[in-house]
N, C-alpha and C positions, 0 to 999 in steps of 0.2 A: 410583305407578309411573312417571309421567313425570318427577317430581322425581328419582327414583333414577337413571333413565337420563341425565338432564341432569348429575347429579353424577358419574356414571361417565364420561361424555364429557368433562367438565371435568378430571377427574383424568388421563385418558388424554392430553388435549391438553397439560396441564402436564408430564407425564412426557416427552412428545416434545420440548417446548421445552427442558426441562432437559437432555436428552441432547444436543440440538443446541448448547446453550450450553457444555456440558462439552467437546464435541468441538472447538468453536471456541477455547476457552481453552487446551486442551492442545496446539494446533498452535503449535510454537515456531520453525518455519523461516519466515523472512520471504522473500517472493519478491524477486528482484533487479529493480530498476527501471531501465528503459532510457530515457534522455532523448536526443532527436534531436540529433545533433551533439556530444554529450558522451560517450556510451558507457554502460556499465553501472555503476550505483552500487552499492556493496556496503560491508561493514564496513571501516573504515580499518585498514590494516596498517602497521607501522613506527612510528617515533617521531613525536611531535607536529609537529616541524619538517618532516619529510617529508610528512606529511599536509597541513599548511598549504601547503606549496609545490605539492603536487599539486592542491589545491583552487584555488589562485591561477592555476595554469596552465590548469585546466579553465575557470575563470571568464573568463580572458583570451581563450581560444579561442572561447567562446560569445559573447563581446562582439564579436568580429571578424566574425561572420557577419551579413550584411545581413538586415534585417527584411523579410519578404514584404509587399508593398504590395497592397491590394485593387485590383481592376480599375477600380472607379468613381473612384478617386483620381487617375487619370492624366489 
């Protein structure tokens, strides 16, 4: 009797995990990532040269920002 209950519990747990995995895999919309000082990153649009130029501009803008220094380094 205890073995049967254990087997039923294992099958139920496996079914729940399977449903969660299926739900996770069918989610196709990736959330937009926001990086401080750069803005929102999303799928590139336009031709490759425009994307490359936009990336270079974003990288240059990020490099111009000063790094925050910890208080104990002063």
